[in-house]
C-alpha positions in Angstrom: 267.3 -39.3 29.5 266.0 -40.2 32.9 264.8 -38.6 36.2 267.8 -38.2 38.6 266.3 -36.6 41.7 263.6 -34.4 43.1 264.1 -31.7 45.7 261.1 -30.5 47.6 261.1 -27.6 50.1 258.1 -26.0 51.7 255.6 -27.8 49.3 252.5 -28.9 51.1 253.5 -31.3 54.0 257.2 -31.3 53.0 258.2 -28.3 55.1 261.9 -29.3 55.3 264.2 -29.7 52.3 263.6 -33.3 51.1 265.5 -35.0 48.3 264.4 -38.2 46.5 267.2 -39.8 44.5 266.0 -41.8 41.5 269.4 -42.6 40.1 270.2 -46.0 38.5 270.7 -49.0 40.7 274.1 -50.5 41.3 273.9 -53.0 38.4 273.3 -50.1 35.9 269.6 -50.9 35.2 267.0 -48.2 35.4 265.0 -49.3 38.5 261.5 -48.9 39.8 261.2 -46.6 42.7 258.3 -47.3 45.1 257.0 -44.7 47.5 255.1 -46.2 50.4 253.6 -44.9 53.6 250.3 -44.8 55.6 247.4 -42.8 54.5 247.7 -39.1 55.0 251.5 -39.2 55.3 252.0 -37.1 52.2 252.9 -39.7 49.5 250.7 -38.1 46.8 252.2 -34.7 47.5 255.3 -36.1 45.7 253.3 -36.7 42.5 251.7 -33.2 43.0 255.1 -31.6 43.3 256.2 -33.3 40.0 253.1 -32.1 38.2 253.5 -28.6 39.7 257.1 -28.1 38.8 256.3 -29.2 35.2 254.0 -26.2 34.8 250.6 -27.2 36.2 248.4 -24.1 36.6 245.1 -25.7 37.9 244.9 -25.8 41.6 242.1 -28.4 41.3 244.5 -30.8 39.7 246.9 -30.2 42.6 244.1 -30.8 45.2 244.0 -27.2 46.3 241.8 -24.1 45.9 244.3 -21.2 45.8 247.9 -20.8 45.1 249.1 -20.6 48.7 247.5 -23.9 49.6 250.6 -25.7 48.2 252.8 -23.8 50.7 253.3 -25.5 54.1 250.6 -24.0 56.2 252.2 -24.7 59.6 251.4 -27.0 62.5 251.2 -26.9 66.2 255.0 -27.2 66.5 256.2 -25.4 63.3 255.3 -22.1 61.9 254.0 -21.7 58.4 256.5 -21.0 55.6 256.5 -18.1 53.2 257.4 -19.9 50.0 257.6 -23.3 48.4 260.2 -24.6 45.9 260.5 -27.8 43.9 263.5 -28.7 41.7 263.5 -31.6 39.1 266.9 -32.9 37.9 267.2 -34.8 34.6 270.1 -36.7 33.1 270.4 -35.3 29.6 273.3 -37.3 28.3 271.2 -38.3 25.2 270.2 -34.6 24.6 266.6 -35.5 24.5 266.0 -32.2 26.1 267.2 -29.7 23.4 269.8 -28.1 25.8 273.6 -28.4 25.6 273.9 -29.7 29.2 274.5 -33.1 30.6 272.2 -32.4 33.5 269.1 -30.2 33.3 267.3 -28.8 36.4 263.9 -27.2 36.3 262.9 -25.2 39.4 259.7 -23.5 40.3 259.2 -21.2 43.3 256.1 -19.6 44.7 255.6 -17.0 47.5 252.6 -16.3 49.6 252.3 -12.9 47.9 251.3 -14.9 44.8 254.6 -14.1 42.9 256.4 -17.0 41.4 259.3 -17.8 39.1 260.8 -20.6 36.9 264.4 -21.5 36.6 266.2 -23.7 34.1 269.7 -24.6 35.3 269.5 -21.7 37.7 268.5 -19.1 35.0 265.2 -17.4 35.0 262.8 -18.6 32.4 259.1 -18.4 31.3 256.4 -21.0 31.8 256.3 -21.4 28.0 260.0 -22.2 27.9 259.5 -25.0 30.5 256.5 -26.4 28.7 258.3 -26.3 25.3 261.5 -28.2 26.4 259.4 -30.8 28.2 257.1 -31.3 25.3 260.1 -31.8 23.0 261.3 -34.5 25.4 257.9 -36.3 25.3 256.7 -35.3 28.8 254.5 -32.7 30.2 252.0 -31.8 32.9 249.1 -33.1 30.7 250.8 -36.2 29.3 250.4 -39.7 30.5 253.8 -39.6 32.2 252.1 -38.6 35.5 248.9 -40.5 36.5 247.4 -39.2 39.7 244.8 -40.9 41.9 241.6 -41.4 39.9 243.1 -40.4 36.6 243.4 -44.0 35.4 239.6 -44.6 35.9 239.0 -41.2 34.3 240.1 -42.5 31.0 237.1 -44.9 30.9 234.7 -42.1 31.9 236.2 -39.6 29.4 234.4 -38.6 26.2 235.5 -40.3 22.9 237.1 -37.1 21.8 239.1 -36.7 25.0 240.3 -40.3 24.6 241.5 -39.4 21.1 243.7 -36.7 22.6 245.5 -39.4 24.7 246.2 -41.4 21.5 247.4 -38.2 19.7 249.7 -37.5 22.7 251.2 -41.0 22.3 251.4 -40.5 18.5 253.6 -37.4 18.9 251.5 -35.2 16.7 251.5 -32.4 19.1 253.7 -30.3 16.9 251.3 -30.7 14.0 248.4 -29.8 16.2 250.2 -26.6 17.4 250.9 -25.7 13.8 247.3 -26.4 12.8 246.0 -24.3 15.7 248.2 -21.4 14.7 247.1 -21.7 11.1 243.5 -21.8 12.1 243.9 -18.7 14.3 245.7 -17.0 11.4 243.0 -18.1 9.0 240.4 -16.5 11.2 242.4 -13.3 11.5 242.9 -13.3 7.7 239.2 -13.7 7.2 238.5 -10.8 9.4 241.1 -8.7 7.6 239.6 -9.7 4.2 236.1 -8.6 5.4 237.5 -5.3 6.6 239.4 -4.7 3.3 236.3 -5.5 1.2 234.1 -3.3 3.5 236.6 -0.4 3.1 236.7 -0.8 -0.6 232.9 -0.7 -0.9 232.9 2.5 1.2 235.5 4.1 -1.0 233.8 3.4 -4.3 231.1 6.2 -4.2 233.7 8.8 -3.0 236.1 7.7 -5.6 233.5 8.3 -8.4 232.8 11.8 -7.1 236.5 12.6 -6.9 237.0 11.4 -10.4 234.4 13.8 -11.8 236.0 16.7 -9.9 239.4 15.7 -11.1 238.3 15.7 -14.7 236.8 19.2 -14.2 240.0 20.4 -12.6 241.9 19.2 -15.7 240.1 21.9 -17.7 241.9 24.6 -15.8 245.3 23.4 -16.9 245.8 26.5 -19.2 245.2 28.9 -16.3 247.3 26.7 -14.0 250.2 26.6 -16.5 250.2 30.4 -16.9 249.9 30.9 -13.2 252.9 28.6 -12.7 255.0 30.5 -15.2 254.2 33.9 -13.6 255.0 32.4 -10.1 258.2 30.9 -11.5 259.3 34.3 -12.8 258.4 36.2 -9.7 260.0 33.6 -7.3 263.2 33.4 -9.5 263.5 37.2 -9.4 263.0 37.4 -5.7 265.4 34.5 -5.1 268.1 36.2 -7.2 267.6 39.5 -5.3 267.8 37.7 -2.0 271.0 35.9 -3.0 272.6 39.1 -4.2 271.7 40.8 -0.9 272.9 37.9 1.0 276.1 37.8 -0.9 276.7 41.5 -0.2 275.9 41.1 3.5 278.1 38.1 3.8 281.0 39.8 2.1 280.6 42.9 4.3 280.3 40.6 7.4 283.4 38.7 6.4 285.4 41.9 5.9 284.3 43.2 9.2 285.1 39.8 10.7 288.6 40.0 9.4 289.1 43.5 10.6 287.7 42.6 14.0 290.0 39.6 14.2 293.1 41.7 13.5 291.9 44.4 15.9 291.1 41.8 18.5 294.6 40.4 18.2 295.9 44.0 18.8 293.6 44.4 21.8 294.7 41.1 23.2 298.3 42.0 22.8 297.8 45.4 24.5 295.8 43.7 27.2 298.7 41.2 27.8 301.2 44.1 27.9 299.0 46.1 30.2 298.6 43.1 32.5 302.4 42.6 32.4 303.0 46.3 33.2 300.4 46.2 36.0 301.9 43.0 37.3 305.4 44.5 37.3 304.1 47.7 39.1 302.4 45.7 41.8 305.0 42.9 42.2 308.1 45.3 42.3 309.3 45.0 45.9 312.8 46.3 45.4 311.9 49.9 46.3 310.1 48.7 49.4 313.1 46.6 50.4 315.4 49.6 49.9 313.1 51.8 52.1 313.1 49.1 54.7 316.9 48.9 54.7 317.1 52.7 54.9 314.7 52.8 57.9 316.6 50.1 59.6 319.9 52.0 59.1 318.3 55.2 60.3 317.0 53.5 63.4 320.4 52.0 64.0 322.0 55.4 63.4 319.6 57.1 65.9 320.4 54.4 68.5 324.1 55.1 68.0 323.5 58.8 68.4 321.7 58.2 71.6 324.5 55.9 72.8 327.1 58.5 71.9 325.3 61.2 73.8 324.8 58.9 76.8 328.5 58.0 76.8 329.6 61.6 76.6 327.3 62.4 79.4 328.8 59.6 81.5 332.2 61.1 80.8 331.1 64.4 82.2 329.5 62.7 85.2 332.7 60.7 85.8 334.6 63.9 85.8 332.2 65.5 88.3 332.4 62.4 90.4 336.2 62.5 90.4 336.2 66.1 91.4 333.8 65.3 94.3 335.9 62.4 95.5 339.0 64.6 95.4 337.1 67.3 97.4 336.0 64.8 100.0 339.5 63.5 100.4 340.8 67.0 100.7 338.3 67.7 103.5 339.4 64.6 105.3 343.0 65.8 105.5 342.1 69.2 106.7 341.6 70.1 110.4 338.7 68.6 112.1 336.1 71.0 113.4 335.0 71.0 116.9 331.6 69.5 116.0 332.9 66.2 114.6 329.5 64.6 114.6 328.2 67.2 112.3 331.0 66.6 109.8 330.6 62.8 109.9 326.8 63.1 109.3 327.4 65.4 106.3 330.0 63.1 104.8 327.7 60.0 105.2 324.8 61.8 103.5 327.2 62.9 100.6 328.4 59.3 100.3 324.8 58.0 100.1 324.0 60.6 97.4 327.1 59.4 95.5 325.9 55.8 95.6 322.5 56.9 94.2 324.3 59.0 91.6 326.3 56.0 90.5 323.1 53.9 90.2 321.4 56.6 88.2 324.5 56.8 85.9 324.4 53.0 85.3 320.7 53.1 84.4 320.7 56.3 82.3 319.2 55.7 78.8 318.3 59.2 77.5 319.5 62.8 77.5 316.8 63.8 80.0 318.2 61.2 82.4 321.7 62.6 82.0 320.5 66.1 82.6 318.9 65.0 85.8 322.1 63.2 86.8 324.1 66.4 86.2 321.8 68.5 88.3 322.1 65.8 91.1 325.9 65.8 90.8 326.0 69.6 91.1 323.8 69.5 94.2 326.3 67.0 95.8 329.2 69.2 94.8 327.4 72.2 96.3 326.9 70.3 99.6 330.6 69.4 99.6 331.5 73.0 99.1 329.2 74.1 101.9 330.6 71.4 104.2 334.2 72.5 103.4 333.3 76.2 104.2 331.8 75.2 107.5 334.9 73.2 108.4 337.2 76.1 107.4 335.3 78.6 109.5 335.4 76.4 112.6 338.4 74.3 112.0 340.7 72.8 114.7 344.2 71.4 114.1 344.0 67.6 114.1 346.4 65.6 116.2 347.2 61.9 115.7 344.1 61.3 113.7 345.5 62.9 110.6 347.4 59.7 109.8 344.3 57.6 110.2 342.1 59.5 107.9 344.7 60.3 105.2 344.8 57.9 102.3 346.6 57.7 99.0 344.6 58.6 95.8 344.2 55.4 93.7 340.6 56.3 93.0 341.7 59.2 90.8 343.7 56.7 88.7 340.6 54.3 88.4 338.4 57.2 87.5 340.7 58.2 84.8 340.6 54.7 83.4 336.8 54.8 83.3 336.8 58.0 81.5 339.4 56.7 79.1 337.1 53.6 78.4 334.1 55.9 77.8 336.2 58.1 75.4 337.3 55.0 73.5 333.7 53.9 73.2 332.8 57.4 72.0 335.5 57.1 69.3 334.1 53.7 68.2 330.5 55.1 68.2 331.5 58.0 66.1 333.2 55.8 63.6 330.1 53.5 63.4 327.9 56.5 63.0 330.0 57.8 60.2 329.9 54.4 58.4 326.1 53.9 58.8 325.6 57.5 57.7 327.5 56.7 54.5 325.3 53.7 54.0 322.1 55.7 54.5 323.2 58.2 51.9 324.0 55.3 49.4 320.5 53.8 50.1 318.9 57.2 49.5 320.7 57.5 46.2 319.4 54.0 45.2 315.9 54.8 46.3 316.0 58.0 44.2 317.1 56.0 41.2 314.3 53.4 41.8 311.7 56.1 42.1 312.8 57.5 38.8 312.6 54.1 37.2 309.1 53.5 38.6 308.0 56.9 37.3 309.1 55.9 33.8 307.3 52.5 34.0 304.1 54.2 35.1 304.3 56.5 32.2 304.6 53.5 29.9 301.7 51.8 31.6 299.5 54.9 31.1 300.4 55.1 27.4 299.6 51.4 26.9 296.3 51.8 28.8 295.3 54.8 26.6 296.1 52.8 23.5 294.2 49.8 24.8 291.1 51.9 25.5 291.2 53.4 22.1 291.5 50.1 20.4 288.8 48.5 22.6 286.4 51.3 21.7 287.0 50.9 18.0 286.5 47.1 18.4 283.2 47.6 20.2 282.0 49.9 17.4 283.0 47.2 14.9 281.2 44.6 16.9 278.0 46.7 16.8 278.3 47.1 13.1 279.0 43.3 12.8 275.8 42.5 14.8 273.8 44.9 12.7 275.1 43.1 9.6 274.1 39.8 11.1 270.6 41.1 11.8 270.3 42.3 8.3 271.5 39.0 7.0 269.1 37.1 9.3 266.3 39.2 7.9 267.2 38.3 4.4 267.4 34.6 5.4 263.9 34.8 7.0 262.7 36.2 3.7 264.5 33.3 1.9 262.8 30.8 4.2 259.4 32.4 3.5 260.1 32.3 -0.2 261.2 28.7 0.1 258.0 27.8 1.8 255.9 29.7 -0.8 257.7 27.9 -3.7 257.2 24.6 -2.0 253.6 25.3 -1.3 252.6 26.9 -4.6 254.9 25.1 -7.1 255.8 21.9 -5.1 259.5 22.6 -5.9 262.6 23.3 -3.9 263.8 26.8 -4.5 267.1 25.5 -5.8 265.2 23.9 -8.7 264.3 27.3 -10.1 267.9 28.0 -11.4 267.9 25.7 -14.5 264.6 27.3 -15.8 265.3 30.8 -14.7 265.8 32.5 -18.1 262.9 30.8 -19.8 260.5 31.5 -17.0 261.6 35.1 -16.8 261.1 35.6 -20.5 257.7 34.1 -20.3 256.8 36.2 -17.3 258.0 39.5 -18.8 257.2 38.9 -22.4 260.8 39.7 -23.5 262.1 37.3 -26.1 265.7 38.2 -25.3 265.5 36.6 -21.9 266.3 39.8 -20.1 265.8 39.8 -16.3 264.1 43.2 -16.1 260.9 42.3 -14.1 258.1 44.5 -12.9 257.5 42.9 -9.5 254.2 44.7 -8.9 252.7 43.8 -12.3 253.7 40.1 -11.7 252.1 40.0 -8.3 248.9 41.6 -9.7 248.8 39.0 -12.6 249.3 36.2 -10.2 246.4 37.4 -8.0 244.1 37.6 -11.0 245.0 34.1 -12.2 244.3 32.7 -8.7 240.9 34.3 -8.7 240.2 32.7 -12.1 241.3 29.3 -10.7 238.9 29.7 -7.8 236.0 30.6 -10.1 236.4 27.4 -12.2 233.7 25.5 -10.3 235.2 26.2 -6.9 237.2 23.0 -7.1 239.6 22.3 -4.4 243.1 22.4 -5.9 244.0 19.3 -3.9 241.2 17.3 -5.4 243.4 15.7 -8.0 245.9 14.7 -5.3 243.0 13.4 -3.1 241.7 11.5 -6.1 245.1 9.9 -6.7 245.5 9.0 -3.1 242.0 7.5 -2.9 242.5 5.6 -6.1 245.8 4.3 -4.8 244.1 3.2 -1.6 241.3 1.5 -3.5 243.8 -0.3 -5.7 245.7 -1.3 -2.5 242.6 -2.6 -0.8 241.7 -4.6 -4.0 245.2 -6.0 -4.2 245.2 -6.7 -0.4 241.9 -8.6 -0.8 243.4 -10.7 -3.5 246.5 -11.4 -1.3 244.3 -12.3 1.6 242.2 -14.7 -0.5 245.4 -16.3 -1.7 246.6 -16.5 2.0 243.4 -18.2 2.9 243.9 -20.7 0.2 247.5 -21.3 1.4 246.4 -21.6 5.0 243.7 -24.1 4.0 246.4 -26.1 2.3 248.6 -26.0 5.4 245.6 -27.0 7.6 244.8 -29.8 5.1 248.4 -31.0 5.2 248.5 -30.9 9.0 245.2 -32.8 9.1 246.6 -35.4 6.8 249.8 -35.8 8.9 247.8 -35.9 12.1 245.3 -38.4 10.5 248.2 -40.6 9.2 250.1 -40.6 12.4 246.9 -41.0 14.4 245.7 -44.0 12.3 249.1 -45.8 12.6 249.4 -45.1 16.3 245.8 -46.1 16.8 246.3 -49.5 15.2 249.5 -50.2 17.2 248.0 -49.1 20.5 244.9 -51.1 19.8 247.0 -54.2 19.3 249.0 -53.5 22.5 245.7 -52.8 24.4 244.3 -56.2 23.3 247.6 -57.8 24.3 247.9 -56.3 27.8 244.2 -56.8 28.4 244.5 -60.5 27.8 247.7 -60.7 30.0 246.0 -58.9 32.9 242.7 -60.7 32.7 244.1 -64.0 31.6 241.9 -64.0 28.5 238.9 -62.0 27.2 239.0 -59.4 24.5 239.3 -55.6 24.4 239.7 -53.1 21.6 239.6 -49.5 20.6 237.0 -48.3 18.1 236.8 -45.1 16.1 233.4 -43.3 16.4 232.2 -40.1 14.9 231.7 -37.1 17.2 230.2 -33.8 16.1 232.0 -30.6 17.2 230.5 -27.2 16.6 232.9 -24.3 16.3 236.6 -23.6 16.5 237.6 -22.8 20.0 240.7 -23.4 22.1 240.6 -24.6 25.6 243.4 -22.3 26.5 243.6 -19.4 24.1 246.8 -18.2 25.7 248.9 -21.3 25.0 249.6 -22.9 21.7 251.2 -25.9 23.3 248.1 -27.0 25.2 244.4 -27.4 24.6 242.5 -29.3 22.0 241.4 -27.3 18.9 238.0 -27.8 17.4 237.8 -26.6 13.8 235.2 -24.0 12.9 234.5 -25.8 9.6 232.2 -26.9 7.0 232.7 -29.6 4.5 236.4 -28.8 3.9 237.0 -28.0 7.5 238.1 -24.4 7.0 235.3 -22.5 5.3 234.1 -21.0 8.6 230.7 -22.7 8.5 228.8 -23.0 11.8 227.4 -26.4 10.8 228.4 -29.4 12.9 231.2 -31.5 11.5 231.8 -35.1 12.4 235.1 -35.7 14.2 236.8 -39.1 15.0 236.6 -40.1 18.7 237.8 -43.2 20.5 235.5 -45.7 22.2 236.6 -48.7 24.3 235.1 -52.2 24.2 236.2 -54.6 26.9 234.9 -58.1 27.7 236.7 -60.0 30.5 236.8 -63.8 30.1 233.5 -65.5 30.6 231.5 -62.3 30.4 229.7 -60.5 27.7 229.9 -56.7 28.4 228.1 -54.2 26.1 229.0 -51.1 28.1 231.9 -50.1 30.2 229.6 -49.1 33.0 228.9 -52.8 33.5 232.5 -53.5 34.6 233.3 -53.8 38.3 235.7 -51.4 40.0 238.6 -53.8 39.8 237.8 -54.6 36.1 237.7 -50.9 35.3 241.1 -50.4 37.0 242.6 -53.4 35.0 241.1 -52.1 31.8 242.5 -48.6 32.3 245.9 -50.1 33.2 245.9 -52.2 30.1 245.3 -49.0 28.0 248.0 -47.2 30.0 250.5 -50.0 29.4 249.6 -50.1 25.7 250.4 -46.4 25.4 253.6 -46.6 27.3 254.8 -49.6 25.3 254.1 -47.9 22.0 255.9 -44.6 22.9 257.9 -45.1 26.1 258.2 -41.8 28.1 261.5 -41.1 29.9 259.7 -41.6 33.2 256.2 -42.3 34.5 254.7 -41.5 37.9 251.8 -43.8 39.0 249.9 -42.8 42.1 248.1 -45.8 43.6 246.8 -46.9 40.2 246.7 -50.6 41.3 245.0 -49.9 44.6 241.9 -51.9 43.6 243.8 -55.0 42.4 243.8 -58.3 44.2 247.0 -60.3 44.8 246.9 -62.2 41.5 246.3 -59.1 39.4 248.9 -57.3 41.4 251.5 -59.9 40.4 250.6 -59.4 36.8 250.8 -55.7 37.2 254.2 -56.0 38.8 255.5 -58.2 36.0 254.3 -55.8 33.3 255.9 -52.9 35.2 259.1 -54.8 35.4 259.1 -55.4 31.6 258.3 -51.8 30.8 261.0 -50.5 33.2 263.7 -51.4 30.6 262.6 -48.4 28.5 260.8 -46.2 31.1 261.7 -45.2 34.6 258.8 -45.7 37.0 258.1 -43.9 40.3 255.1 -45.7 41.9 253.2 -44.5 44.9 251.7 -47.6 46.3 250.4 -49.7 49.3 250.7 -52.9 47.3 253.3 -55.4 48.6 253.7 -57.0 45.2 254.5 -53.7 43.7 257.0 -53.1 46.4 258.8 -56.4 45.6 259.3 -55.2 42.0 261.0 -52.0 43.2 264.8 -51.6 43.3 264.5 -48.6 45.6 261.9 -48.0 48.3 261.0 -44.6 49.9 259.0 -44.6 53.1 257.0 -41.5 53.9 256.0 -40.8 57.5 254.4 -37.9 59.4 255.0 -37.2 63.0 253.3 -34.9 65.5 254.8 -31.9 63.8 252.6 -32.5 60.7 255.7 -32.7 58.4 256.4 -35.5 55.9 259.7 -37.2 56.3 261.5 -39.8 54.1 263.2 -43.1 54.8 264.9 -44.8 51.8 266.5 -48.2 51.1 267.6 -50.2 48.0 265.8 -53.5 48.1 268.8 -55.2 46.3 270.8 -54.4 49.5 268.3 -56.1 51.8 269.6 -59.5 52.9 268.0 -62.4 54.8 266.1 -61.4 57.9 265.6 -57.9 56.5 269.1 -56.8 57.4 270.6 -54.1 55.2 273.8 -55.2 53.4 276.6 -52.7 53.5 
């Protein structure tokens, strides 16, 4: 497992999305990545982002005061951002992280509103999930895998007990510490529960004694109680039987009425269907309406033909009158011409004009009234012709040569006869059509009469079905009323049953069905009849039961539930006693677990301590070129059990609230083992770490750091300017040691040291321009040729 890459977006000075690739170099060896840049360019923000994405909650450790301090705050040329996000990618081919993925990504986001979230491979997760998987992989926000500025020197300034936690972290006993912490918390909770159980048991004891005396007194009333029970059994059995009999009768009657209602309902439904069918036939029958319509159409057509016949006959009469007039005019023309010829011509012209109007009226005639007017008009024309003829005869003069001019043959008479013949033929046709339609009308009237008779018969059937339906429906309604009354009576019996059931359960603590097996015996005892007969005097039984209840109340006035209360209290006392024993056994078991965890922690710690001590001496002599250094165990007294972080089992050091055995809850101080450091550079005799110079302190802390890393190599380590105080010679030693350790640990070093840069296989440069945004430049040093040229 190793660190593949880091993506930063909006975190502190890295406003833009920035990616640092820590993948292996071209020759397959896990390299050393150096991050360089001027002061204030944002190099340390990379280490802060790593610590933050791994779950760091302290803003102080991230060099901030509040949560939005880690979000890009803006600059003169770029507005502030609303969120920050960091994603860490691991190569998990060796499954050191307990997830079934070849690559594992951990993402943390935060918004200015204060909301945040964690993602593992893109899925939402809890902080505890992130901490757990990193702890199982041997890394974490509090481990020695990330050493920020000043943390190396802080090891020398730490207390002996805090130094021990570093050794324990390297020993890998965190899981045992977590189990011990949980056991200690459970032990404390168990002690509290034991105290509560004992306190409750002590409170119950006096009340239990009093209840016991009352229960013993209540036992004296067993005779009265037994007799009362027998009487109640007899009475309740008698009532139950009666209710069952009544219920059976009502049920039988109800079922009979139900069957009758069902049959009647079927009959009513049948009649309703028939009634609907008859009603539908009555309303839907359109045949009669269709016949009436045809009859009316035929009568209308017949009336039209009658009118046409009358008009045609009238036209024949008019044609005849017209023909007569024409003949009269022609006759006048061949007669002698009167002296006053102008008078005659004027009369003839007027008569001709009237004839033209007469012809127009004949052609437009439509009714008998029009024909009557035309006849009157024709007679008036005839009258005028007659008068003109008379005038001519009275003053006539023999015509000369003009007679030939005026005289004409009479073809008009033949044309008029043809018109009359045409009208007569039309009259014959109209009469034939009228006779035919009249026959059809009579046939339709016959069919209508038959249809009316059929409808009358159907209506008669409809009314008969309707009367039958109403009668059946009325009978059904009466049956329904009776059925409802039966249901009400049955419900009343059932209510009495429920009351009786409640009384039996309250008085006898029995279900009413349990009365049946002991019915005869109880009734015999209740009535005094040895033959077991069921003749019971209900009133006498009720009076006996009332007297017995009074006697029960007079026996010391003891609550009838006192025995039950005594039994419940006694059970609770026994339960608390048993619970106390179980809690005491649990305390013993927890002590054993804690003792076992202490032994494991102590064993692992002792072994790791010896190995790290040897490595510390080794690296101290390498770095200083001699001298001597060692780790020493010292006793440190801790007072009471308290967790640094009560909300997290995976973090915080637990101090046992202990006495001699470490778990008895004593408030006395108990000696604990801490770690002290002794260091003497070559040629010096140092009795206290405070006597070391700044460079010597840095070298000593680095020697301890290298010893821890060599004992339990973490997958990666981030060192933030830990060698800043070293001179050139010591820097070379530092570089050689880092190079040796890089075979098992991937290093990301933030540095200004040139010697450290030479050891790096990849170099990232961090710069910051006028925008106030950190930017990256990267190069692999194994690709740098002579003259500083980059090899392709």
